[in-house]
C-alpha positions as CSV (number, residue, x, y, z in Angstrom):
1,X,38.4,-34.0,16.4
2,X,39.4,-37.4,15.0
3,X,36.8,-39.9,15.9
4,X,37.4,-43.6,15.2
5,X,34.8,-46.0,14.0
6,X,32.5,-47.0,16.8
7,X,29.5,-49.2,17.4
8,X,26.2,-48.3,19.1
9,X,24.0,-51.0,20.5
10,X,20.4,-50.5,21.3
11,X,18.0,-52.5,23.5
12,X,15.8,-53.5,20.6
13,X,18.7,-55.5,19.3
14,X,19.8,-53.3,16.5
15,X,23.5,-52.2,16.2
16,X,24.8,-49.2,14.3
17,X,28.4,-49.0,13.1
18,X,29.4,-45.4,12.7
19,X,32.3,-44.5,10.4
20,X,35.4,-42.8,11.5
21,X,36.0,-39.1,10.5
22,X,38.3,-40.1,7.7
23,X,35.8,-42.7,6.3
24,X,33.0,-40.1,6.6
25,X,35.0,-37.5,4.8
26,X,35.9,-39.8,1.9
27,X,32.3,-41.0,1.6
28,X,30.9,-37.5,1.6
29,X,33.4,-36.4,-1.1
30,X,32.5,-39.5,-3.2
31,X,28.8,-38.6,-3.2
32,X,29.6,-34.9,-3.8
33,X,31.7,-35.9,-6.9
34,X,29.1,-38.3,-8.1
35,X,26.4,-35.6,-7.8
36,X,28.6,-33.1,-9.7
37,X,29.3,-35.7,-12.4
38,X,25.6,-36.5,-12.9
39,X,24.8,-32.8,-13.1
40,X,27.5,-32.3,-15.8
41,X,26.3,-35.3,-17.8
42,X,22.7,-34.0,-17.7
43,X,23.9,-30.6,-18.8
44,X,25.9,-31.9,-21.7
45,X,23.0,-34.1,-22.9
46,X,20.6,-31.1,-22.7
47,X,23.1,-29.0,-24.6
48,X,23.5,-31.6,-27.4
49,X,19.7,-31.9,-27.6
50,X,19.5,-28.1,-28.0
51,X,22.0,-28.3,-30.9
52,X,20.0,-31.0,-32.7
53,X,16.8,-29.0,-32.0
54,X,18.4,-25.9,-33.5
55,X,19.6,-27.8,-36.6
56,X,16.1,-29.3,-37.0
57,X,14.5,-25.9,-36.8
58,X,16.9,-24.5,-39.4
59,X,16.3,-27.4,-41.8
60,X,12.5,-27.3,-41.2
61,X,12.5,-23.5,-41.7
62,X,14.4,-23.8,-45.0
63,X,12.0,-26.4,-46.4
64,X,9.0,-24.1,-45.9
65,X,10.6,-21.1,-47.8
């Protein structure tokens, strides 16, 4: 089904403009990609922190010996 953009009007005076199927698909893909990107950034930051944390523990451990 290929719906075109359409407008819904309500008695209260509010109007909703619904996207077409193509626009909806593009928007959903954009937010999916954005979500995946932020997950990857958070993962890489966490991984870098773990590397620094490990280096700190190694240096700190050698100072105590």
